[in-house]
KOLGULUM-763532 format. One record per residue (C-alpha): residue in three letters; x, y, z. Coordinates in steps of 0.25 Angstrom, whole numbers, padded with zeros to 4 digits, always signed. Last residue first. Layout:
ALAXYZ...
! end
This chain:
ARG-0064+0621+0289ALA-0078+0623+0283ILE-0085+0618+0295LYS-0077+0628+0304GLU-0078+0640+0294ALA-0093+0637+0294ILE-0093+0638+0309GLU-0087+0651+0309LYS-0095+0658+0301GLY-0108+0653+0307GLN-0101+0657+0319ARG-0099+0670+0315VAL-0114+0671+0309ALA-0120+0668+0323ASP-0110+0679+0330GLU-0117+0688+0319ILE-0130+0685+0324SER-0127+0687+0339SER-0122+0678+0351TYR-0128+0671+0363GLU-0123+0659+0363TRP-0127+0644+0361GLY-0121+0642+0349GLY-0132+0635+0341TYR-0140+0647+0348ARG-0132+0659+0343GLY-0125+0651+0332ILE-0117+0638+0331SER-0118+0624+0332TYR-0108+0616+0323ILE-0111+0602+0323ARG-0099+0595+0318ASN-0100+0583+0325LYS-0088+0587+0336GLN-0094+0600+0333LEU-0107+0595+0340PHE-0102+0588+0353GLY-0091+0599+0356THR-0103+0610+0355ILE-0112+0602+0364VAL-0101+0600+0375PRO-0096+0615+0374LEU-0108+0620+0375ALA-0113+0614+0386LYS-0105+0618+0397LYS-0104+0633+0395ARG-0120+0630+0391LEU-0123+0625+0405ALA-0116+0637+0413ASP-0123+0648+0406TYR-0126+0655+0394VAL-0141+0654+0391VAL-0143+0654+0376TYR-0152+0666+0372ALA-0165+0665+0363CYS-0169+0648+0361PRO-0184+0650+0360ILE-0184+0663+0353GLN-0200+0666+0353MET-0205+0676+0344THR-0219+0684+0347GLY-0229+0693+0342ILE-0235+0707+0345TYR-0241+0716+0334GLU-0247+0730+0333ILE-0243+0734+0345THR-0248+0750+0343HIS-0240+0761+0347ASP-0246+0775+0349SER-0251+0773+0363THR-0237+0772+0367LEU-0226+0760+0368ILE-0212+0761+0373GLY-0218+0762+0388THR-0213+0749+0392ARG-0227+0745+0397LYS-0232+0740+0383PHE-0220+0731+0383GLN-0226+0726+0397GLU-0238+0720+0389VAL-0231+0716+0376ALA-0221+0708+0385GLN-0232+0701+0394GLU-0239+0697+0381ALA-0227+0691+0376MET-0224+0683+0389ALA-0239+0677+0389GLU-0237+0672+0376LEU-0224+0666+0380GLU-0230+0659+0391SER-0241+0654+0381ALA-0230+0650+0373SER-0225+0643+0384ARG-0209+0645+0391GLY-0200+0634+0388PRO-0187+0643+0387LEU-0183+0655+0397HIS-0187+0667+0393SER-0184+0681+0387ILE-0193+0691+0383GLU-0191+0701+0371LEU-0200+0711+0366VAL-0199+0714+0352VAL-0204+0727+0346SER-0206+0730+0331GLN-0210+0744+0328TYR-0221+0749+0314GLU-0221+0763+0317SER-0209+0763+0307SER-0195+0768+0307GLU-0184+0764+0297GLU-0170+0762+0304VAL-0170+0749+0307PHE-0168+0741+0322ASN-0177+0750+0328SER-0188+0743+0323TYR-0184+0730+0331PHE-0187+0736+0344GLY-0181+0728+0353VAL-0189+0726+0369ARG-0178+0717+0377TYR-0181+0709+0391PHE-0196+0707+0390ILE-0204+0703+0402TYR-0203+0718+0408SER-0204+0722+0421ASP-0193+0711+0423GLU-0183+0721+0421PRO-0172+0720+0410TYR-0179+0726+0398TYR-0171+0729+0388ILE-0173+0738+0375TRP-0171+0736+0361HIS-0169+0744+0348ALA-0172+0756+0355PRO-0179+0771+0350SER-0192+0766+0355LEU-0207+0764+0351TRP-0206+0773+0337PRO-0220+0777+0335GLY-0232+0765+0333LYS-0235+0753+0328ILE-0228+0741+0338GLY-0226+0727+0333LEU-0221+0719+0344ASN-0213+0705+0345VAL-0212+0699+0358CYS-0201+0690+0358LEU-0197+0678+0367VAL-0186+0675+0370SER-0179+0662+0376VAL-0167+0658+0384TYR-0158+0648+0383ARG-0151+0636+0390LEU-0141+0627+0387GLY-0143+0614+0395GLU-0149+0605+0388GLY-0139+0605+0376ALA-0129+0601+0386LYS-0136+0589+0390GLU-0138+0584+0376VAL-0123+0586+0374ALA-0118+0578+0386GLU-0126+0567+0381PRO-0121+0567+0368PRO-0128+0570+0358SER-0140+0558+0352LYS-0145+0567+0342LEU-0144+0580+0341ARG-0155+0590+0342LYS-0156+0593+0357VAL-0142+0600+0355LEU-0144+0607+0343GLU-0157+0613+0351LYS-0148+0617+0365LEU-0138+0623+0353PRO-0149+0632+0347MET-0148+0628+0332THR-0138+0635+0326SER-0131+0622+0321VAL-0119+0618+0310LEU-0118+0605+0306SER-0107+0599+0298ASP-0104+0588+0288TYR-0120+0587+0288GLY-0133+0575+0284MET-0146+0579+0282GLU-0159+0571+0289ARG-0171+0576+0283GLY-0184+0572+0292ASN-0191+0587+0290ALA-0186+0591+0304LEU-0171+0588+0301LEU-0163+0578+0304ILE-0147+0581+0305LYS-0135+0574+0302MET-0121+0570+0305ASP-0125+0556+0309LYS-0117+0558+0322PRO-0122+0572+0325HIS-0137+0569+0323VAL-0143+0582+0324SER-0161+0582+0325ILE-0172+0590+0321ILE-0167+0602+0314GLU-0178+0609+0307ARG-0177+0614+0292ASN-0188+0624+0288LEU-0177+0632+0281SER-0165+0626+0273ILE-0154+0635+0271ASN-0143+0633+0260ALA-0137+0643+0252ILE-0134+0653+0263LYS-0132+0668+0258GLN-0146+0672+0259ALA-0149+0667+0272MET-0140+0675+0277ALA-0147+0688+0271GLU-0161+0682+0275ALA-0154+0680+0290ILE-0150+0696+0292LYS-0164+0700+0286GLU-0169+0693+0297ILE-0165+0702+0306GLY-0175+0711+0302GLY-0181+0715+0287GLN-0174+0728+0286LYS-0162+0736+0291PRO-0154+0723+0296TYR-0149+0725+0309TYR-0135+0730+0313PHE-0130+0733+0328LEU-0123+0742+0337ALA-0122+0744+0351ASN-0125+0729+0351TYR-0111+0724+0356GLY-0112+0731+0369PHE-0110+0747+0372ASP-0114+0758+0362SER-0122+0767+0369ARG-0113+0776+0376SER-0113+0781+0389ILE-0115+0796+0395GLY-0129+0795+0403LEU-0122+0794+0417ALA-0124+0780+0421GLY-0119+0777+0406GLU-0107+0785+0409ILE-0104+0778+0422VAL-0106+0763+0415ASP-0096+0769+0403LYS-0086+0772+0413ILE-0086+0760+0421ALA-0084+0751+0407PRO-0094+0745+0401ARG-0099+0729+0400PRO-0109+0728+0390ILE-0117+0715+0390SER-0115+0706+0376TRP-0100+0702+0376GLU-0097+0695+0390ALA-0113+0693+0392TRP-0114+0679+0384GLN-0101+0673+0393SER-0109+0677+0406ASP-0114+0664+0410LEU-0128+0663+0416GLN-0134+0654+0427GLU-0130+0666+0436LEU-0140+0676+0428PRO-0151+0667+0434ILE-0159+0663+0422LYS-0171+0671+0414TRP-0161+0675+0405PHE-0167+0687+0400LYS-0173+0694+0412GLN-0161+0689+0420ASN-0152+0697+0411PHE-0160+0708+0412PRO-0161+0710+0428PHE-0147+0707+0431LEU-0140+0715+0420PHE-0151+0727+0422HIS-0150+0734+0436GLU-0144+0721+0445ALA-0133+0719+0434PHE-0129+0733+0432GLY-0128+0737+0447THR-0121+0725+0451GLY-0110+0727+0442LEU-0106+0725+0426ASN-0095+0716+0424GLN-0095+0707+0437ILE-0110+0709+0440ILE-0113+0706+0425TRP-0103+0694+0426GLN-0109+0688+0438LYS-0123+0688+0433PHE-0119+0681+0420ASN-0111+0669+0427ALA-0097+0664+0434PRO-0091+0679+0433ARG-0075+0677+0431THR-0067+0681+0444LYS-0062+0692+0449ALA-0071+0702+0448PRO-0070+0716+0444ASN-0070+0725+0454LEU-0069+0740+0449LYS-0078+0735+0437ALA-0088+0727+0445GLN-0088+0740+0454ILE-0091+0750+0443PHE-0103+0744+0439GLY-0110+0740+0451LEU-0106+0754+0455LEU-0112+0760+0442CYS-0124+0752+0441ASP-0130+0751+0455ARG-0128+0767+0455ILE-0136+0767+0441VAL-0147+0759+0446GLU-0148+0768+0459ALA-0149+0781+0451PRO-0160+0776+0441LEU-0158+0774+0426GLY-0156+0786+0418TYR-0141+0782+0415THR-0138+0767+0417HIS-0134+0767+0403VAL-0119+0760+0402GLN-0122+0746+0409PHE-0137+0746+0406PRO-0132+0744+0389TYR-0142+0749+0383PRO-0149+0762+0386THR-0158+0765+0396LEU-0173+0766+0398VAL-0178+0768+0413LYS-0188+0762+0420LYS-0178+0754+0429SER-0174+0747+0418PHE-0175+0749+0402ILE-0164+0744+0393PHE-0160+0752+0381SER-0154+0746+0366ARG-0153+0757+0356ARG-0141+0750+0348LYS-0134+0759+0337LEU-0139+0753+0323LYS-0133+0748+0310GLY-0143+0743+0300LEU-0141+0731+0290ASN-0145+0731+0277LYS-0135+0740+0270GLU-0124+0730+0276GLY-0129+0719+0267ILE-0134+0706+0276ILE-0122+0696+0271SER-0111+0707+0270LYS-0116+0713+0284LEU-0116+0699+0290PHE-0101+0696+0284LYS-0094+0710+0289GLU-0103+0711+0302MET-0098+0695+0303GLU-0083+0698+0301ARG-0085+0712+0309ASP-0090+0704+0323ARG-0098+0712+0333PHE-0108+0714+0322HIS-0120+0717+0331LEU-0130+0711+0321LEU-0145+0710+0327HIS-0156+0702+0332GLY-0164+0705+0344ALA-0177+0696+0345TYR-0182+0687+0333ASP-0183+0697+0323PHE-0197+0706+0322GLN-0202+0713+0311TYR-0216+0722+0311HIS-0223+0729+0301GLY-0230+0715+0299ALA-0225+0704+0308GLN-0211+0700+0301GLU-0202+0691+0310THR-0187+0691+0310ARG-0175+0683+0309VAL-0163+0680+0314LEU-0168+0670+0325GLY-0162+0659+0314GLY-0161+0667+0300PRO-0167+0657+0292ARG-0182+0657+0287SER-0192+0645+0289GLU-0187+0639+0301LYS-0177+0626+0304GLU-0165+0632+0296LEU-0156+0622+0289VAL-0143+0627+0284GLN-0136+0618+0274ALA-0121+0619+0271ASN-0112+0615+0261ILE-0098+0621+0261GLY-0094+0630+0251ARG-0085+0638+0261LYS-0094+0650+0258GLN-0106+0641+0261LEU-0100+0637+0274HIS-0100+0653+0278PHE-0115+0654+0274ALA-0120+0643+0280ALA-0112+0645+0293SER-0118+0661+0291MET-0132+0653+0289GLY-0131+0646+0302ALA-0125+0656+0311PRO-0136+0666+0308GLY-0149+0658+0308ALA-0151+0647+0297GLY-0152+0635+0308ILE-0144+0621+0306ILE-0132+0622+0298ILE-0129+0608+0290THR-0114+0607+0282MET-0114+0597+0272
! end
């Protein structure tokens, strides 16, 4: 039997594709409902996802598969409306092609720095993310947006970050695009998320619900305490032991290593070196007139504790006086409950000063969601650790997949694709 740890998109996709091949698979989920972080919480008139989860469909095969599971008629297709609030100016995202309206000296710095980077390309690959920014986008964009935003988000020196994750996620325009953006005649479809899909009703959890209906064996409230590679068994919190032929894990890789029974010292040490950033979501239920046309707004400056404000209500076509908003705050792990509470209070007070709220708005609901392992850190330790850990796991028929199991920055459809691929591998 194949055991799958976690009923998120990767785990359920693996189960679905194993079932399709006639292979018995049992999914064990520690929470009371499936979905992993693809979940939506309801609070009266308001609903909140666990930060921003969208479907981008960069993979045609996964697009076809997910639309068949969810039902294309149940998905809304939206053109991104995202902005950046910087230098007291609201400009469209991405910053690189929308400098029009910013102070003249900022536009000058960005243009000159970008043109210089393009006309004098580096002869060597960037050693870290900070160098990658300068080599690809120039010193102006670096100093006025990319350095402050990413420093605020990652909470560690940018020299410690690898650039691998940025290769596909950060738009790199041509000189013509940047100049047109400075003149106010730029396009708005730059970046991988220029178009996205979102369920018309019920929030992002509708995706998880639709997938779960296709899975025969999902057991909820089943937390894994330990994994015994030598004996090919797992121990659950309820005291039960279960044997497996293959084990697919979607829990954070760092947590899986901690649960391994007597792993090699090199594997244990590699797991200890994996780093991540946590995110605190401060959810606001606001009654009143339409707040903003934005789907989300980035805040790169330190005058705001949050790095992004998301307007969930704008993900659906129906308009309402009840609007769900999230303030996203990144932080290093280990913050105490009192520290998180203080951060949430600070975020709410700062949001009131953004100018988005008026006297006609009332904050009816305030709540928080904590995502302990939200974004993995791409650093030199990660690059060295992953082959050590995954090599040991795969020798023991343990496959760690998904955004957190694979310890990567990826999307829902990436997780679904990995589930399919691992099912194919097990079925061989």
